[in-house]
LODOMI-32275 format. One record per residue (C-alpha): x negated, y, z negated; chain; residue in three letters. Coordinates in nm, 4 decimals. Each point is the difference from the previous one (the first is absolute). Example, Ala and Ser with C-alpha at 12.3 -4.5 7.8 and 13.67 -1.06 7.14 Angstrom:
residues 2
<u -1.2300 v -0.4500 w -0.7800 kette A rest ALA>;
<u -0.1370 v 0.3440 w 0.0660 kette A rest SER>;
END
This chain:
residues 175
<u -0.0051 v -0.0008 w -0.0006 kette A rest MET>;
<u -0.2713 v 0.2453 w -0.0853 kette A rest TYR>;
<u -0.1892 v -0.0754 w 0.3144 kette A rest ASN>;
<u 0.3025 v 0.1209 w 0.2125 kette A rest THR>;
<u -0.1072 v 0.2942 w 0.2114 kette A rest PRO>;
<u 0.1526 v 0.3309 w -0.1159 kette A rest VAL>;
<u 0.0856 v 0.2657 w 0.2597 kette A rest SER>;
<u -0.2046 v 0.3120 w -0.1002 kette A rest PHE>;
<u -0.0927 v 0.2829 w 0.1999 kette A rest VAL>;
<u -0.2843 v 0.2324 w -0.1196 kette A rest HIS>;
<u 0.1073 v 0.3386 w -0.0381 kette A rest PRO>;
<u -0.1508 v 0.2350 w 0.2540 kette A rest ALA>;
<u -0.3582 v 0.0744 w -0.0946 kette A rest GLY>;
<u -0.0587 v -0.2941 w -0.2352 kette A rest PHE>;
<u -0.2029 v -0.2988 w 0.0380 kette A rest ARG>;
<u -0.1866 v -0.2482 w -0.2009 kette A rest GLN>;
<u -0.3649 v 0.0778 w -0.0302 kette A rest ALA>;
<u -0.2518 v -0.2532 w 0.1349 kette A rest THR>;
<u -0.3746 v -0.0316 w -0.0788 kette A rest PHE>;
<u -0.0712 v 0.1978 w 0.3093 kette A rest ALA>;
<u 0.1700 v 0.2947 w -0.1789 kette A rest ASP>;
<u -0.2202 v 0.0282 w -0.2867 kette A rest MET>;
<u -0.1900 v 0.3065 w 0.1042 kette A rest SER>;
<u 0.3325 v 0.1677 w 0.0267 kette A rest HIS>;
<u 0.1131 v -0.1173 w -0.3371 kette A rest VAL>;
<u -0.3190 v 0.1129 w -0.1861 kette A rest TRP>;
<u 0.0049 v 0.3268 w 0.1982 kette A rest ARG>;
<u 0.3497 v 0.0653 w -0.1193 kette A rest LEU>;
<u -0.0813 v -0.1108 w -0.3710 kette A rest VAL>;
<u -0.3221 v 0.2152 w -0.0137 kette A rest TYR>;
<u 0.1597 v 0.3151 w 0.1392 kette A rest ASP>;
<u 0.3152 v -0.0179 w -0.2098 kette A rest ALA>;
<u -0.1350 v -0.1179 w -0.3172 kette A rest TYR>;
<u -0.3334 v 0.2176 w -0.0025 kette A rest SER>;
<u 0.2093 v 0.3020 w -0.0879 kette A rest ALA>;
<u 0.0564 v -0.1599 w -0.3432 kette A rest TYR>;
<u -0.3649 v -0.0399 w -0.0875 kette A rest ILE>;
<u -0.0180 v 0.3438 w -0.1650 kette A rest PRO>;
<u 0.3256 v -0.0699 w -0.1749 kette A rest LEU>;
<u -0.0983 v -0.3277 w -0.1451 kette A rest LEU>;
<u -0.3711 v 0.0876 w -0.0524 kette A rest GLY>;
<u -0.0998 v -0.3311 w 0.1955 kette A rest ARG>;
<u 0.0916 v -0.2023 w 0.2940 kette A rest THR>;
<u 0.3711 v -0.1077 w 0.0231 kette A rest PRO>;
<u 0.0438 v -0.3725 w -0.0765 kette A rest PRO>;
<u 0.1511 v -0.0356 w 0.3423 kette A rest THR>;
<u -0.3488 v 0.0188 w 0.1238 kette A rest PHE>;
<u -0.0563 v -0.3374 w -0.1605 kette A rest LEU>;
<u 0.3185 v -0.1641 w 0.1362 kette A rest GLU>;
<u -0.0580 v -0.3316 w 0.1986 kette A rest ASP>;
<u 0.1859 v 0.1178 w 0.3333 kette A rest PHE>;
<u -0.1493 v -0.3073 w 0.1884 kette A rest ASP>;
<u 0.2191 v -0.2255 w -0.2244 kette A rest SER>;
<u 0.3171 v 0.2197 w 0.0494 kette A rest HIS>;
<u -0.0635 v -0.0277 w 0.3716 kette A rest VAL>;
<u -0.0430 v -0.3928 w -0.0324 kette A rest ALA>;
<u 0.3254 v -0.0278 w -0.1981 kette A rest LEU>;
<u 0.1901 v 0.2298 w 0.2510 kette A rest GLY>;
<u 0.0742 v 0.2674 w -0.2555 kette A rest ASN>;
<u -0.1895 v 0.3064 w 0.1485 kette A rest LEU>;
<u 0.2131 v 0.1857 w 0.2606 kette A rest TRP>;
<u -0.1210 v 0.3023 w 0.2049 kette A rest LEU>;
<u 0.2139 v 0.2898 w 0.1113 kette A rest PHE>;
<u -0.0901 v 0.1522 w 0.3350 kette A rest HIS>;
<u 0.0886 v 0.3422 w 0.1677 kette A rest ASP>;
<u -0.0714 v -0.0963 w 0.3529 kette A rest GLY>;
<u -0.3446 v -0.1677 w 0.0222 kette A rest ASP>;
<u -0.1060 v 0.1522 w -0.3557 kette A rest GLN>;
<u 0.0311 v -0.1988 w -0.3089 kette A rest ALA>;
<u 0.1250 v 0.2774 w -0.2348 kette A rest VAL>;
<u 0.1072 v -0.2014 w -0.3046 kette A rest GLY>;
<u -0.0208 v -0.3425 w -0.1650 kette A rest MET>;
<u 0.1965 v -0.1920 w -0.2840 kette A rest VAL>;
<u -0.0894 v -0.3174 w -0.1792 kette A rest VAL>;
<u 0.3227 v -0.1889 w -0.0856 kette A rest LEU>;
<u -0.0673 v -0.2913 w -0.2290 kette A rest THR>;
<u 0.3075 v -0.2299 w -0.0515 kette A rest PRO>;
<u 0.0046 v -0.1183 w -0.3549 kette A rest MET>;
<u 0.2600 v -0.2379 w -0.1824 kette A rest LEU>;
<u 0.2717 v 0.2687 w -0.0317 kette A rest ASP>;
<u -0.1187 v 0.3177 w 0.1658 kette A rest HIS>;
<u -0.2398 v 0.1386 w 0.2424 kette A rest ILE>;
<u -0.2819 v 0.1937 w -0.1258 kette A rest LEU>;
<u -0.1240 v 0.2905 w 0.2066 kette A rest ILE>;
<u -0.3672 v -0.0650 w -0.0784 kette A rest GLN>;
<u -0.1464 v 0.2890 w 0.2273 kette A rest ALA>;
<u 0.1656 v 0.2615 w 0.2096 kette A rest MET>;
<u -0.1604 v 0.2938 w 0.1888 kette A rest CYS>;
<u 0.0370 v 0.2457 w 0.2637 kette A rest VAL>;
<u -0.2822 v 0.1558 w 0.1997 kette A rest ASP>;
<u -0.0504 v 0.3565 w -0.1668 kette A rest PRO>;
<u -0.0001 v 0.1621 w 0.3497 kette A rest SER>;
<u 0.3476 v -0.1638 w 0.0691 kette A rest ALA>;
<u 0.1657 v 0.0835 w -0.3357 kette A rest GLN>;
<u 0.3169 v 0.2087 w -0.0193 kette A rest GLY>;
<u 0.1559 v -0.1714 w 0.3003 kette A rest ARG>;
<u 0.2116 v -0.2552 w -0.1954 kette A rest GLY>;
<u -0.2217 v -0.2816 w 0.0529 kette A rest TYR>;
<u -0.0324 v -0.0862 w -0.3685 kette A rest GLY>;
<u 0.3867 v -0.0261 w 0.0037 kette A rest GLN>;
<u -0.0223 v -0.2304 w 0.2989 kette A rest SER>;
<u -0.2402 v -0.2230 w -0.2138 kette A rest LEU>;
<u 0.2471 v 0.0000 w -0.2954 kette A rest LEU>;
<u 0.2978 v -0.0666 w 0.2289 kette A rest ARG>;
<u -0.1898 v -0.2933 w 0.1555 kette A rest PHE>;
<u -0.0740 v -0.1383 w -0.3429 kette A rest ALA>;
<u 0.3562 v 0.0149 w -0.0959 kette A rest GLU>;
<u 0.0967 v -0.1701 w 0.3117 kette A rest SER>;
<u -0.2406 v -0.2836 w -0.0776 kette A rest MET>;
<u 0.1369 v -0.0271 w -0.3357 kette A rest ALA>;
<u 0.3623 v -0.0441 w 0.1353 kette A rest MET>;
<u -0.1202 v -0.2415 w 0.2730 kette A rest LEU>;
<u -0.1645 v -0.2218 w -0.2435 kette A rest THR>;
<u 0.2717 v 0.0104 w -0.2517 kette A rest GLY>;
<u -0.2262 v 0.1467 w -0.2564 kette A rest LEU>;
<u 0.2137 v 0.3020 w -0.1017 kette A rest ARG>;
<u -0.2655 v 0.1832 w -0.1966 kette A rest GLU>;
<u -0.3061 v 0.2070 w 0.0853 kette A rest LEU>;
<u -0.2848 v 0.0549 w -0.2668 kette A rest ARG>;
<u -0.3100 v 0.2009 w 0.0356 kette A rest LEU>;
<u -0.2418 v 0.1856 w -0.2304 kette A rest TYR>;
<u -0.2088 v 0.2891 w 0.0244 kette A rest THR>;
<u -0.2353 v 0.1996 w -0.2207 kette A rest ASN>;
<u 0.1579 v 0.2546 w -0.2519 kette A rest SER>;
<u -0.2046 v 0.2852 w 0.1392 kette A rest ARG>;
<u 0.1496 v -0.0412 w 0.3378 kette A rest MET>;
<u 0.2971 v 0.2111 w -0.0828 kette A rest VAL>;
<u 0.1003 v 0.0851 w 0.3538 kette A rest ARG>;
<u 0.0391 v -0.3584 w 0.0795 kette A rest ASN>;
<u 0.2015 v -0.0710 w -0.3085 kette A rest ILE>;
<u 0.2202 v 0.2721 w 0.1060 kette A rest ARG>;
<u 0.0362 v -0.1372 w 0.3375 kette A rest ILE>;
<u 0.0885 v -0.3433 w -0.1173 kette A rest TYR>;
<u 0.2582 v 0.1367 w -0.2470 kette A rest ARG>;
<u 0.1785 v 0.1932 w 0.2675 kette A rest ARG>;
<u -0.0127 v -0.3240 w 0.1978 kette A rest TRP>;
<u 0.1983 v -0.1641 w -0.2915 kette A rest GLY>;
<u -0.2879 v -0.1677 w -0.1732 kette A rest PHE>;
<u 0.0238 v 0.0007 w -0.3781 kette A rest ARG>;
<u -0.2811 v -0.0331 w -0.2440 kette A rest GLN>;
<u 0.0063 v -0.3326 w -0.1929 kette A rest THR>;
<u -0.3312 v 0.0345 w -0.2068 kette A rest HIS>;
<u -0.3390 v 0.1469 w -0.0342 kette A rest VAL>;
<u -0.3202 v -0.2104 w -0.0180 kette A rest GLU>;
<u -0.3596 v 0.1050 w -0.0985 kette A rest ALA>;
<u -0.2518 v -0.1240 w 0.2569 kette A rest TYR>;
<u -0.3587 v 0.0970 w 0.0972 kette A rest GLY>;
<u 0.1073 v 0.2997 w 0.1979 kette A rest TRP>;
<u 0.2318 v 0.1554 w -0.2489 kette A rest GLY>;
<u 0.3732 v -0.0915 w -0.0457 kette A rest ASP>;
<u 0.1988 v -0.1830 w 0.2620 kette A rest ARG>;
<u 0.3609 v 0.0787 w 0.0386 kette A rest VAL>;
<u 0.2035 v -0.2982 w 0.1051 kette A rest HIS>;
<u 0.3139 v 0.0812 w 0.1931 kette A rest MET>;
<u 0.2937 v -0.2007 w 0.1545 kette A rest ARG>;
<u 0.2961 v 0.0411 w 0.2412 kette A rest LYS>;
<u 0.2854 v -0.2148 w 0.0559 kette A rest VAL>;
<u 0.0967 v -0.0050 w 0.3764 kette A rest VAL>;
<u 0.3490 v -0.0468 w 0.1335 kette A rest ALA>;
<u 0.0745 v -0.3386 w 0.1351 kette A rest LYS>;
<u 0.0968 v -0.0331 w 0.3561 kette A rest ARG>;
<u -0.0825 v -0.3501 w 0.1146 kette A rest ARG>;
<u -0.2589 v -0.2506 w -0.1412 kette A rest THR>;
<u -0.2077 v -0.2709 w 0.1264 kette A rest THR>;
<u -0.0789 v -0.1246 w -0.3475 kette A rest LYS>;
<u -0.3351 v -0.1696 w -0.0400 kette A rest GLY>;
<u -0.1808 v 0.1437 w 0.2950 kette A rest LEU>;
<u -0.3094 v 0.2119 w -0.0373 kette A rest THR>;
<u -0.0882 v 0.3192 w 0.2110 kette A rest ALA>;
<u -0.2593 v -0.2073 w 0.1982 kette A rest SER>;
<u 0.2553 v -0.2639 w 0.0625 kette A rest ALA>;
<u 0.2510 v 0.2784 w 0.1201 kette A rest LEU>;
<u -0.2699 v 0.1292 w 0.2229 kette A rest ALA>;
<u -0.0771 v -0.3362 w 0.1623 kette A rest ARG>;
<u 0.3626 v -0.0487 w 0.0692 kette A rest ALA>;
END
């Protein structure tokens, strides 16, 4: 039953990243997260993320405007939710609604997989990001101390449209 192909059309501009895309992934991460070095007083933990594993698992998605990769999101299916493990937009492309497109895509993947909750975390010093997530409907669940300060955990329950319970984002992409 779970191997039954699911009809899934990627929204315009989105595609799963491949290993050939790693230079684009790291450019996006470096450009977007470097701005946080002065705020955090050190390199952001996203610089230590194992993006190769995310690609291998089919959890890393690129967003393109034409031929240019302008954003990326890592959506990791968990037992009862999808974790937005990393998300960024190229600084030169910010302010055009691409971040909203990434969040909308995450919501769509949650609905398609039957996992009706999105979770994420961010550094408490990233006040702008927290404001954006709150406007998008995320609510803080708790704060945790870690090596870079305090990590704010947030969650959002997404509306249920249709489900394909048990399928991961990578299974949907292969379908």
